[in-house]
N, CA, C and O atoms as a GROMACS GRO file, in nm:
protein
  532
    1MET      N    1  -0.123  -2.960  -3.729
    1MET     CA    2  -0.210  -2.979  -3.616
    1MET      C    3  -0.353  -2.944  -3.662
    1MET      O    4  -0.374  -2.841  -3.725
    2PRO      N    5  -0.448  -3.029  -3.630
    2PRO     CA    6  -0.587  -3.003  -3.670
    2PRO      C    7  -0.642  -2.876  -3.603
    2PRO      O    8  -0.602  -2.839  -3.492
    3THR      N    9  -0.735  -2.812  -3.674
    3THR     CA   10  -0.794  -2.687  -3.626
    3THR      C   11  -0.865  -2.705  -3.493
    3THR      O   12  -0.858  -2.617  -3.407
    4SER      N   13  -0.934  -2.817  -3.473
    4SER     CA   14  -1.006  -2.838  -3.348
    4SER      C   15  -0.913  -2.841  -3.227
    4SER      O   16  -0.949  -2.792  -3.120
    5ILE      N   17  -0.794  -2.896  -3.242
    5ILE     CA   18  -0.697  -2.899  -3.132
    5ILE      C   19  -0.647  -2.757  -3.104
    5ILE      O   20  -0.629  -2.719  -2.988
    6LYS      N   21  -0.624  -2.680  -3.210
    6LYS     CA   22  -0.581  -2.541  -3.192
    6LYS      C   23  -0.686  -2.461  -3.116
    6LYS      O   24  -0.653  -2.378  -3.032
    7ILE      N   25  -0.812  -2.485  -3.147
    7ILE     CA   26  -0.922  -2.414  -3.080
    7ILE      C   27  -0.926  -2.452  -2.931
    7ILE      O   28  -0.941  -2.365  -2.846
    8VAL      N   29  -0.912  -2.580  -2.901
    8VAL     CA   30  -0.914  -2.627  -2.762
    8VAL      C   31  -0.797  -2.566  -2.685
    8VAL      O   32  -0.814  -2.520  -2.572
    9ILE      N   33  -0.679  -2.566  -2.745
    9ILE     CA   34  -0.561  -2.508  -2.679
    9ILE      C   35  -0.583  -2.359  -2.656
    9ILE      O   36  -0.550  -2.307  -2.549
   10GLY      N   37  -0.638  -2.289  -2.754
   10GLY     CA   38  -0.666  -2.146  -2.741
   10GLY      C   39  -0.764  -2.117  -2.628
   10GLY      O   40  -0.744  -2.024  -2.550
   11VAL      N   41  -0.871  -2.195  -2.621
   11VAL     CA   42  -0.971  -2.177  -2.516
   11VAL      C   43  -0.909  -2.203  -2.378
   11VAL      O   44  -0.935  -2.128  -2.284
   12LEU      N   45  -0.827  -2.307  -2.366
   12LEU     CA   46  -0.761  -2.336  -2.240
   12LEU      C   47  -0.668  -2.222  -2.198
   12LEU      O   48  -0.665  -2.183  -2.082
   13LEU      N   49  -0.591  -2.170  -2.294
   13LEU     CA   50  -0.501  -2.060  -2.263
   13LEU      C   51  -0.578  -1.936  -2.220
   13LEU      O   52  -0.538  -1.868  -2.125
   14LEU      N   53  -0.688  -1.905  -2.287
   14LEU     CA   54  -0.771  -1.791  -2.248
   14LEU      C   55  -0.829  -1.810  -2.108
   14LEU      O   56  -0.836  -1.715  -2.030
   15GLY      N   57  -0.868  -1.931  -2.077
   15GLY     CA   58  -0.921  -1.961  -1.943
   15GLY      C   59  -0.816  -1.941  -1.836
   15GLY      O   60  -0.845  -1.887  -1.730
   16ILE      N   61  -0.694  -1.984  -1.863
   16ILE     CA   62  -0.585  -1.968  -1.768
   16ILE      C   63  -0.555  -1.818  -1.747
   16ILE      O   64  -0.540  -1.774  -1.633
   17VAL      N   65  -0.548  -1.743  -1.854
   17VAL     CA   66  -0.523  -1.599  -1.844
   17VAL      C   67  -0.637  -1.531  -1.768
   17VAL      O   68  -0.612  -1.447  -1.681
   18GLY      N   69  -0.760  -1.565  -1.800
   18GLY     CA   70  -0.875  -1.506  -1.732
   18GLY      C   71  -0.874  -1.536  -1.584
   18GLY      O   72  -0.900  -1.447  -1.502
   19PHE      N   73  -0.845  -1.660  -1.547
   19PHE     CA   74  -0.838  -1.697  -1.406
   19PHE      C   75  -0.727  -1.620  -1.335
   19PHE      O   76  -0.745  -1.574  -1.223
   20SER      N   77  -0.612  -1.605  -1.401
   20SER     CA   78  -0.500  -1.532  -1.342
   20SER      C   79  -0.537  -1.387  -1.315
   20SER      O   80  -0.505  -1.334  -1.209
   21VAL      N   81  -0.604  -1.324  -1.409
   21VAL     CA   82  -0.645  -1.185  -1.392
   21VAL      C   83  -0.742  -1.174  -1.275
   21VAL      O   84  -0.728  -1.084  -1.192
   22LEU      N   85  -0.839  -1.263  -1.267
   22LEU     CA   86  -0.935  -1.260  -1.157
   22LEU      C   87  -0.869  -1.288  -1.023
   22LEU      O   88  -0.911  -1.235  -0.920
   23TYR      N   89  -0.766  -1.370  -1.023
   23TYR     CA   90  -0.698  -1.406  -0.900
   23TYR      C   91  -0.615  -1.289  -0.846
   23TYR      O   92  -0.612  -1.267  -0.725
   24PHE      N   93  -0.547  -1.216  -0.933
   24PHE     CA   94  -0.455  -1.111  -0.890
   24PHE      C   95  -0.516  -0.972  -0.885
   24PHE      O   96  -0.456  -0.882  -0.826
   25VAL      N   97  -0.631  -0.950  -0.942
   25VAL     CA   98  -0.696  -0.819  -0.941
   25VAL      C   99  -0.834  -0.834  -0.880
   25VAL      O  100  -0.910  -0.923  -0.918
   26LYS      N  101  -0.865  -0.748  -0.786
   26LYS     CA  102  -0.993  -0.755  -0.716
   26LYS      C  103  -1.107  -0.713  -0.807
   26LYS      O  104  -1.097  -0.614  -0.880
   27SER      N  105  -1.213  -0.788  -0.804
   27SER     CA  106  -1.334  -0.745  -0.874
   27SER      C  107  -1.409  -0.650  -0.784
   27SER      O  108  -1.388  -0.652  -0.662
   28PRO      N  109  -1.498  -0.564  -0.838
   28PRO     CA  110  -1.566  -0.465  -0.756
   28PRO      C  111  -1.640  -0.522  -0.635
   28PRO      O  112  -1.649  -0.454  -0.533
   29GLY      N  113  -1.693  -0.642  -0.644
   29GLY     CA  114  -1.768  -0.698  -0.533
   29GLY      C  115  -1.685  -0.776  -0.434
   29GLY      O  116  -1.739  -0.829  -0.337
   30ASP      N  117  -1.554  -0.786  -0.457
   30ASP     CA  118  -1.467  -0.867  -0.373
   30ASP      C  119  -1.381  -0.776  -0.287
   30ASP      O  120  -1.295  -0.705  -0.340
   31SER      N  121  -1.402  -0.777  -0.157
   31SER     CA  122  -1.325  -0.689  -0.069
   31SER      C  123  -1.210  -0.763  -0.001
   31SER      O  124  -1.151  -0.711   0.094
   32SER      N  125  -1.178  -0.883  -0.047
   32SER     CA  126  -1.074  -0.960   0.020
   32SER      C  127  -0.934  -0.914  -0.014
   32SER      O  128  -0.842  -0.938   0.065
   33LYS      N  129  -0.913  -0.850  -0.126
   33LYS     CA  130  -0.780  -0.797  -0.160
   33LYS      C  131  -0.795  -0.676  -0.252
   33LYS      O  132  -0.891  -0.668  -0.329
   34PRO      N  133  -0.701  -0.584  -0.242
   34PRO     CA  134  -0.712  -0.460  -0.321
   34PRO      C  135  -0.674  -0.480  -0.466
   34PRO      O  136  -0.617  -0.583  -0.503
   35LEU      N  137  -0.705  -0.382  -0.547
   35LEU     CA  138  -0.659  -0.382  -0.684
   35LEU      C  139  -0.508  -0.384  -0.686
   35LEU      O  140  -0.443  -0.327  -0.598
   36ALA      N  141  -0.450  -0.448  -0.786
   36ALA     CA  142  -0.305  -0.446  -0.800
   36ALA      C  143  -0.260  -0.304  -0.824
   36ALA      O  144  -0.323  -0.231  -0.901
   37GLY      N  145  -0.152  -0.263  -0.761
   37GLY     CA  146  -0.095  -0.132  -0.785
   37GLY      C  147  -0.159  -0.017  -0.711
   37GLY      O  148  -0.135   0.098  -0.746
   38VAL      N  149  -0.240  -0.044  -0.608
   38VAL     CA  150  -0.300   0.064  -0.529
   38VAL      C  151  -0.189   0.149  -0.466
   38VAL      O  152  -0.195   0.271  -0.468
   39ILE      N  153  -0.088   0.082  -0.411
   39ILE     CA  154   0.027   0.154  -0.357
   39ILE      C  155   0.125   0.171  -0.473
   39ILE      O  156   0.186   0.074  -0.520
   40GLU      N  157   0.140   0.296  -0.517
   40GLU     CA  158   0.227   0.323  -0.632
   40GLU      C  159   0.373   0.332  -0.589
   40GLU      O  160   0.462   0.291  -0.664
   41SER      N  161   0.399   0.387  -0.470
   41SER     CA  162   0.537   0.391  -0.420
   41SER      C  163   0.538   0.415  -0.269
   41SER      O  164   0.444   0.467  -0.211
   42ILE      N  165   0.649   0.374  -0.209
   42ILE     CA  166   0.674   0.391  -0.067
   42ILE      C  167   0.817   0.442  -0.052
   42ILE      O  168   0.909   0.397  -0.121
   43ASN      N  169   0.833   0.538   0.039
   43ASN     CA  170   0.968   0.589   0.063
   43ASN      C  171   0.982   0.622   0.211
   43ASN      O  172   0.901   0.700   0.261
   44PRO      N  173   1.078   0.569   0.283
   44PRO     CA  174   1.178   0.473   0.239
   44PRO      C  175   1.115   0.336   0.220
   44PRO      O  176   1.017   0.300   0.285
   45GLN      N  177   1.173   0.259   0.130
   45GLN     CA  178   1.122   0.126   0.101
   45GLN      C  179   1.175   0.027   0.205
   45GLN      O  180   1.260   0.060   0.288
   46ASP      N  181   1.122  -0.095   0.198
   46ASP     CA  182   1.163  -0.201   0.289
   46ASP      C  183   1.315  -0.219   0.280
   46ASP      O  184   1.370  -0.242   0.173
   47GLY      N  185   1.381  -0.210   0.396
   47GLY     CA  186   1.525  -0.230   0.402
   47GLY      C  187   1.608  -0.105   0.376
   47GLY      O  188   1.730  -0.109   0.394
   48ASP      N  189   1.546   0.005   0.335
   48ASP     CA  190   1.620   0.129   0.309
   48ASP      C  191   1.668   0.192   0.438
   48ASP      O  192   1.623   0.156   0.547
   49LYS      N  193   1.759   0.288   0.424
   49LYS     CA  194   1.807   0.367   0.537
   49LYS      C  195   1.759   0.510   0.519
   49LYS      O  196   1.748   0.560   0.407
   50THR      N  197   1.729   0.576   0.632
   50THR     CA  198   1.686   0.715   0.630
   50THR      C  199   1.735   0.784   0.756
   50THR      O  200   1.775   0.718   0.852
   51LEU      N  201   1.732   0.915   0.755
   51LEU     CA  202   1.769   0.992   0.873
   51LEU      C  203   1.665   0.977   0.983
   51LEU      O  204   1.548   0.948   0.954
   52GLN      N  205   1.705   0.997   1.107
   52GLN     CA  206   1.611   0.987   1.219
   52GLN      C  207   1.502   1.093   1.210
   52GLN      O  208   1.394   1.074   1.266
   53ASN      N  209   1.527   1.204   1.141
   53ASN     CA  210   1.424   1.305   1.122
   53ASN      C  211   1.370   1.304   0.978
   53ASN      O  212   1.311   1.401   0.932
   54GLY      N  213   1.393   1.192   0.909
   54GLY     CA  214   1.343   1.176   0.772
   54GLY      C  215   1.193   1.164   0.770
   54GLY      O  216   1.127   1.171   0.873
   55GLN      N  217   1.139   1.146   0.650
   55GLN     CA  218   0.993   1.133   0.639
   55GLN      C  219   0.956   1.003   0.569
   55GLN      O  220   1.036   0.944   0.495
   56ILE      N  221   0.833   0.960   0.594
   56ILE     CA  222   0.776   0.844   0.526
   56ILE      C  223   0.668   0.895   0.432
   56ILE      O  224   0.582   0.972   0.472
   57THR      N  225   0.675   0.851   0.308
   57THR     CA  226   0.575   0.892   0.209
   57THR      C  227   0.519   0.769   0.142
   57THR      O  228   0.593   0.679   0.101
   58VAL      N  229   0.386   0.765   0.129
   58VAL     CA  230   0.318   0.661   0.054
   58VAL      C  231   0.237   0.730  -0.055
   58VAL      O  232   0.162   0.824  -0.028
   59ASP      N  233   0.252   0.682  -0.176
   59ASP     CA  234   0.178   0.734  -0.291
   59ASP      C  235   0.076   0.628  -0.332
   59ASP      O  236   0.112   0.519  -0.375
   60LEU      N  237  -0.052   0.662  -0.316
   60LEU     CA  238  -0.162   0.570  -0.348
   60LEU      C  239  -0.233   0.615  -0.476
   60LEU      O  240  -0.218   0.729  -0.520
   61LEU      N  241  -0.309   0.524  -0.533
   61LEU     CA  242  -0.398   0.564  -0.640
   61LEU      C  243  -0.496   0.669  -0.587
   61LEU      O  244  -0.532   0.665  -0.469
   62THR      N  245  -0.537   0.761  -0.670
   62THR     CA  246  -0.636   0.861  -0.631
   62THR      C  247  -0.763   0.788  -0.587
   62THR      O  248  -0.804   0.689  -0.648
   63GLY      N  249  -0.825   0.837  -0.480
   63GLY     CA  250  -0.946   0.773  -0.428
   63GLY      C  251  -0.919   0.678  -0.313
   63GLY      O  252  -1.011   0.616  -0.259
   64TRP      N  253  -0.791   0.665  -0.276
   64TRP     CA  254  -0.752   0.580  -0.163
   64TRP      C  255  -0.686   0.668  -0.057
   64TRP      O  256  -0.631   0.773  -0.088
   65THR      N  257  -0.692   0.625   0.068
   65THR     CA  258  -0.626   0.695   0.178
   65THR      C  259  -0.579   0.592   0.279
   65THR      O  260  -0.600   0.472   0.260
   66GLY      N  261  -0.516   0.637   0.386
   66GLY     CA  262  -0.468   0.540   0.483
   66GLY      C  263  -0.418   0.605   0.610
   66GLY      O  264  -0.432   0.726   0.631
   67ARG      N  265  -0.358   0.520   0.694
   67ARG     CA  266  -0.302   0.567   0.821
   67ARG      C  267  -0.175   0.488   0.850
   67ARG      O  268  -0.160   0.372   0.811
   68PHE      N  269  -0.084   0.554   0.922
   68PHE     CA  270   0.044   0.494   0.960
   68PHE      C  271   0.042   0.447   1.104
   68PHE      O  272  -0.012   0.514   1.192
   69THR      N  273   0.100   0.331   1.128
   69THR     CA  274   0.137   0.286   1.261
   69THR      C  275   0.286   0.256   1.251
   69THR      O  276   0.328   0.169   1.174
   70ILE      N  277   0.365   0.328   1.330
   70ILE     CA  278   0.510   0.314   1.322
   70ILE      C  279   0.561   0.269   1.458
   70ILE      O  280   0.535   0.332   1.560
   71ASP      N  281   0.632   0.159   1.458
   71ASP     CA  282   0.682   0.101   1.583
   71ASP      C  283   0.572   0.090   1.687
   71ASP      O  284   0.591   0.124   1.804
   72GLN      N  285   0.457   0.043   1.644
   72GLN     CA  286   0.339   0.017   1.727
   72GLN      C  287   0.275   0.144   1.782
   72GLN      O  288   0.196   0.137   1.876
   73LYS      N  289   0.307   0.261   1.724
   73LYS     CA  290   0.243   0.387   1.763
   73LYS      C  291   0.159   0.437   1.646
   73LYS      O  292   0.212   0.467   1.539
   74GLU      N  293   0.027   0.445   1.668
   74GLU     CA  294  -0.059   0.497   1.562
   74GLU      C  295  -0.036   0.647   1.547
   74GLU      O  296  -0.037   0.721   1.646
   75ILE      N  297  -0.016   0.690   1.425
   75ILE     CA  298   0.009   0.831   1.397
   75ILE      C  299  -0.125   0.900   1.372
   75ILE      O  300  -0.198   0.862   1.281
   76PRO      N  301  -0.159   1.001   1.453
   76PRO     CA  302  -0.287   1.071   1.434
   76PRO      C  303  -0.296   1.136   1.296
   76PRO      O  304  -0.196   1.182   1.240
   77ASP      N  305  -0.418   1.140   1.242
   77ASP     CA  306  -0.440   1.200   1.109
   77ASP      C  307  -0.390   1.343   1.100
   77ASP      O  308  -0.341   1.384   0.995
   78ASN      N  309  -0.402   1.419   1.208
   78ASN     CA  310  -0.361   1.559   1.202
   78ASN      C  311  -0.209   1.577   1.198
   78ASN      O  312  -0.160   1.689   1.185
   79GLN      N  313  -0.133   1.466   1.208
   79GLN     CA  314   0.012   1.471   1.197
   79GLN      C  315   0.061   1.419   1.061
   79GLN      O  316   0.181   1.413   1.036
   80VAL      N  317  -0.033   1.383   0.976
   80VAL     CA  318   0.000   1.331   0.842
   80VAL      C  319  -0.041   1.435   0.739
   80VAL      O  320  -0.154   1.484   0.740
   81VAL      N  321   0.051   1.469   0.651
   81VAL     CA  322   0.020   1.560   0.542
   81VAL      C  323  -0.041   1.476   0.430
   81VAL      O  324   0.020   1.382   0.381
   82LYS      N  325  -0.164   1.512   0.393
   82LYS     CA  326  -0.236   1.437   0.289
   82LYS      C  327  -0.263   1.529   0.171
   82LYS      O  328  -0.308   1.642   0.187
   83VAL      N  329  -0.235   1.477   0.052
   83VAL     CA  330  -0.268   1.546  -0.073
   83VAL      C  331  -0.360   1.451  -0.149
   83VAL      O  332  -0.315   1.376  -0.235
   84PRO      N  333  -0.491   1.455  -0.119
   84PRO     CA  334  -0.586   1.356  -0.173
   84PRO      C  335  -0.589   1.349  -0.325
   84PRO      O  336  -0.599   1.240  -0.382
   85GLU      N  337  -0.580   1.464  -0.392
   85GLU     CA  338  -0.589   1.462  -0.538
   85GLU      C  339  -0.469   1.393  -0.602
   85GLU      O  340  -0.474   1.358  -0.720
   86GLN      N  341  -0.361   1.373  -0.525
   86GLN     CA  342  -0.244   1.300  -0.576
   86GLN      C  343  -0.226   1.166  -0.505
   86GLN      O  344  -0.141   1.086  -0.543
   87GLY      N  345  -0.305   1.141  -0.403
   87GLY     CA  346  -0.293   1.016  -0.328
   87GLY      C  347  -0.169   1.009  -0.240
   87GLY      O  348  -0.124   0.899  -0.208
   88LEU      N  349  -0.113   1.123  -0.202
   88LEU     CA  350   0.009   1.125  -0.122
   88LEU      C  351  -0.021   1.139   0.027
   88LEU      O  352  -0.105   1.219   0.067
   89LEU      N  353   0.048   1.060   0.108
   89LEU     CA  354   0.042   1.071   0.254
   89LEU      C  355   0.185   1.074   0.304
   89LEU      O  356   0.265   0.988   0.269
   90THR      N  357   0.216   1.173   0.388
   90THR     CA  358   0.353   1.188   0.438
   90THR      C  359   0.351   1.212   0.588
   90THR      O  360   0.272   1.291   0.639
   91PHE      N  361   0.440   1.142   0.657
   91PHE     CA  362   0.461   1.167   0.799
   91PHE      C  363   0.608   1.198   0.820
   91PHE      O  364   0.696   1.127   0.772
   92GLN      N  365   0.633   1.307   0.894
   92GLN     CA  366   0.768   1.342   0.934
   92GLN      C  367   0.767   1.363   1.084
   92GLN      O  368   0.689   1.445   1.135
   93PRO      N  369   0.852   1.290   1.156
   93PRO     CA  370   0.854   1.308   1.301
   93PRO      C  371   0.897   1.449   1.338
   93PRO      O  372   0.961   1.518   1.259
   94GLY      N  373   0.861   1.491   1.459
   94GLY     CA  374   0.899   1.623   1.506
   94GLY      C  375   0.847   1.649   1.645
   94GLY      O  376   0.773   1.569   1.701
   95LYS      N  377   0.887   1.762   1.699
   95LYS     CA  378   0.848   1.801   1.835
   95LYS      C  379   0.695   1.805   1.848
   95LYS      O  380   0.627   1.866   1.765
   96GLY      N  381   0.642   1.741   1.952
   96GLY     CA  382   0.500   1.739   1.978
   96GLY      C  383   0.421   1.636   1.898
   96GLY      O  384   0.299   1.631   1.907
   97LYS      N  385   0.491   1.554   1.819
   97LYS     CA  386   0.423   1.451   1.738
   97LYS      C  387   0.434   1.315   1.807
   97LYS      O  388   0.508   1.300   1.905
   98ALA      N  389   0.361   1.217   1.756
   98ALA     CA  390   0.363   1.082   1.812
   98ALA      C  391   0.506   1.028   1.820
   98ALA      O  392   0.539   0.955   1.913
   99LEU      N  393   0.589   1.064   1.725
   99LEU     CA  394   0.732   1.033   1.726
   99LEU      C  395   0.808   1.163   1.702
   99LEU      O  396   0.785   1.231   1.602
  100GLU      N  397   0.899   1.197   1.793
  100GLU     CA  398   0.979   1.318   1.772
  100GLU      C  399   1.091   1.291   1.673
  100GLU      O  400   1.139   1.383   1.607
  101TYR      N  401   1.132   1.165   1.662
  101TYR     CA  402   1.232   1.120   1.565
  101TYR      C  403   1.218   0.968   1.554
  101TYR      O  404   1.159   0.904   1.641
  102PHE      N  405   1.271   0.912   1.447
  102PHE     CA  406   1.274   0.767   1.435
  102PHE      C  407   1.392   0.718   1.517
  102PHE      O  408   1.504   0.764   1.497
  103PRO      N  409   1.369   0.624   1.609
  103PRO     CA  410   1.481   0.571   1.688
  103PRO      C  411   1.588   0.510   1.596
  103PRO      O  412   1.556   0.451   1.493
  104ALA      N  413   1.715   0.526   1.636
  104ALA     CA  414   1.823   0.466   1.558
  104ALA      C  415   1.801   0.315   1.550
  104ALA      O  416   1.765   0.251   1.649
  105GLY      N  417   1.823   0.260   1.433
  105GLY     CA  418   1.805   0.118   1.411
  105GLY      C  419   1.680   0.091   1.330
  105GLY      O  420   1.631   0.177   1.256
  106GLN      N  421   1.629  -0.030   1.345
  106GLN     CA  422   1.515  -0.072   1.264
  106GLN      C  423   1.384  -0.012   1.316
  106GLN      O  424   1.357  -0.012   1.436
  107ASN      N  425   1.304   0.039   1.223
  107ASN     CA  426   1.170   0.092   1.251
  107ASN      C  427   1.075   0.022   1.155
  107ASN      O  428   1.104   0.008   1.037
  108CYS      N  429   0.961  -0.021   1.207
  108CYS     CA  430   0.866  -0.094   1.122
  108CYS      C  431   0.734  -0.019   1.111
  108CYS      O  432   0.686   0.041   1.207
  109VAL      N  433   0.677  -0.026   0.992
  109VAL     CA  434   0.555   0.046   0.959
  109VAL      C  435   0.445  -0.054   0.927
  109VAL      O  436   0.467  -0.152   0.855
  110ILE      N  437   0.327  -0.028   0.980
  110ILE     CA  438   0.205  -0.096   0.933
  110ILE      C  439   0.123   0.016   0.871
  110ILE      O  440   0.079   0.108   0.940
  111PHE      N  441   0.103   0.008   0.742
  111PHE     CA  442   0.024   0.108   0.672
  111PHE      C  443  -0.110   0.046   0.638
  111PHE      O  444  -0.117  -0.051   0.563
  112THR      N  445  -0.217   0.101   0.695
  112THR     CA  446  -0.353   0.053   0.670
  112THR      C  447  -0.415   0.147   0.568
  112THR      O  448  -0.413   0.268   0.587
  113TYR      N  449  -0.471   0.091   0.460
  113TYR     CA  450  -0.525   0.176   0.354
  113TYR      C  451  -0.658   0.122   0.303
  113TYR      O  452  -0.687   0.003   0.313
  114TRP      N  453  -0.738   0.215   0.248
  114TRP     CA  454  -0.873   0.181   0.203
  114TRP      C  455  -0.918   0.282   0.099
  114TRP      O  456  -0.863   0.391   0.086
  115GLN      N  457  -1.024   0.241   0.025
  115GLN     CA  458  -1.086   0.333  -0.068
  115GLN      C  459  -1.166   0.435   0.012
  115GLN      O  460  -1.236   0.400   0.107
  116VAL      N  461  -1.155   0.561  -0.026
  116VAL     CA  462  -1.230   0.666   0.042
  116VAL      C  463  -1.379   0.636   0.037
  116VAL      O  464  -1.451   0.658   0.134
  117ALA      N  465  -1.426   0.584  -0.076
  117ALA     CA  466  -1.569   0.556  -0.095
  117ALA      C  467  -1.621   0.448  -0.001
  117ALA      O  468  -1.739   0.451   0.036
  118THR      N  469  -1.537   0.352   0.039
  118THR     CA  470  -1.585   0.242   0.123
  118THR      C  471  -1.550   0.261   0.270
  118THR      O  472  -1.614   0.203   0.357
  119GLY      N  473  -1.448   0.342   0.300
  119GLY     CA  474  -1.409   0.368   0.438
  119GLY      C  475  -1.318   0.261   0.496
  119GLY      O  476  -1.294   0.158   0.433
  120PRO      N  477  -1.268   0.286   0.617
  120PRO     CA  478  -1.169   0.197   0.678
  120PRO      C  479  -1.222   0.061   0.720
  120PRO      O  480  -1.143  -0.026   0.757
  121ASP      N  481  -1.352   0.039   0.716
  121ASP     CA  482  -1.404  -0.094   0.749
  121ASP      C  483  -1.364  -0.198   0.646
  121ASP      O  484  -1.365  -0.318   0.674
  122SER      N  485  -1.328  -0.153   0.525
  122SER     CA  486  -1.282  -0.242   0.418
  122SER      C  487  -1.137  -0.206   0.386
  122SER      O  488  -1.106  -0.158   0.277
  123SER      N  489  -1.048  -0.229   0.483
  123SER     CA  490  -0.910  -0.186   0.468
  123SER      C  491  -0.815  -0.302   0.442
  123SER      O  492  -0.849  -0.419   0.457
  124PHE      N  493  -0.694  -0.265   0.402
  124PHE     CA  494  -0.586  -0.358   0.371
  124PHE      C  495  -0.461  -0.306   0.440
  124PHE      O  496  -0.456  -0.190   0.480
  125THR      N  497  -0.360  -0.391   0.456
  125THR     CA  498  -0.237  -0.346   0.521
  125THR      C  499  -0.114  -0.379   0.437
  125THR      O  500  -0.111  -0.476   0.360
  126LYS      N  501  -0.014  -0.296   0.455
  126LYS     CA  502   0.118  -0.316   0.396
  126LYS      C  503   0.218  -0.295   0.508
  126LYS      O  504   0.213  -0.192   0.576
  127ASN      N  505   0.307  -0.390   0.529
  127ASN     CA  506   0.408  -0.382   0.635
  127ASN      C  507   0.547  -0.375   0.574
  127ASN      O  508   0.576  -0.442   0.476
  128TRP      N  509   0.632  -0.292   0.634
  128TRP     CA  510   0.772  -0.289   0.593
  128TRP      C  511   0.855  -0.225   0.704
  128TRP      O  512   0.802  -0.162   0.795
  129CYS      N  513   0.986  -0.243   0.695
  129CYS     CA  514   1.078  -0.186   0.793
  129CYS      C  515   1.190  -0.111   0.722
  129CYS      O  516   1.227  -0.144   0.610
  130PHE      N  517   1.243  -0.012   0.789
  130PHE     CA  518   1.356   0.065   0.739
  130PHE      C  519   1.449   0.091   0.856
  130PHE      O  520   1.412   0.071   0.972
  131THR      N  521   1.570   0.137   0.827
  131THR     CA  522   1.667   0.166   0.930
  131THR      C  523   1.692   0.315   0.939
  131THR      O  524   1.720   0.380   0.838
  132ALA      N  525   1.682   0.370   1.059
  132ALA     CA  526   1.709   0.512   1.081
  132ALA      C  527   1.850   0.524   1.140
  132ALA      O  528   1.893   0.442   1.221
  133PHE      N  529   1.919   0.629   1.097
  133PHE     CA  530   2.054   0.653   1.150
  133PHE      C  531   2.074   0.800   1.180
  133PHE      O  532   2.182   0.839   1.226
   0.00000   0.00000   0.00000
């Protein structure tokens, strides 16, 4: 194969890879989607089962925070345990909280998250459901 064809193929492949990276990872000036991997883990995950008095934990990249809405009830910040230096947010239902327990059956979460530096005006959402028993 001639060298010029190899160069053209190489340039095309680099262009495809570059476009893919720009498409799936947010650039600093683009607030339309978050960086890949901002949410490092969720527990319970979509479709998992947990106890009615279990807890929900979201592990974010450091520098990000968020809020929970569970079964259409926004959970107040003072009911969420936050460990900012680790990016952990945990809600456990209990007496006097927005939810005293997770109702038996399916429960759905809307987790709204944003960079601390930009605030909630530039937020993103992650939705999932779990089953409480």
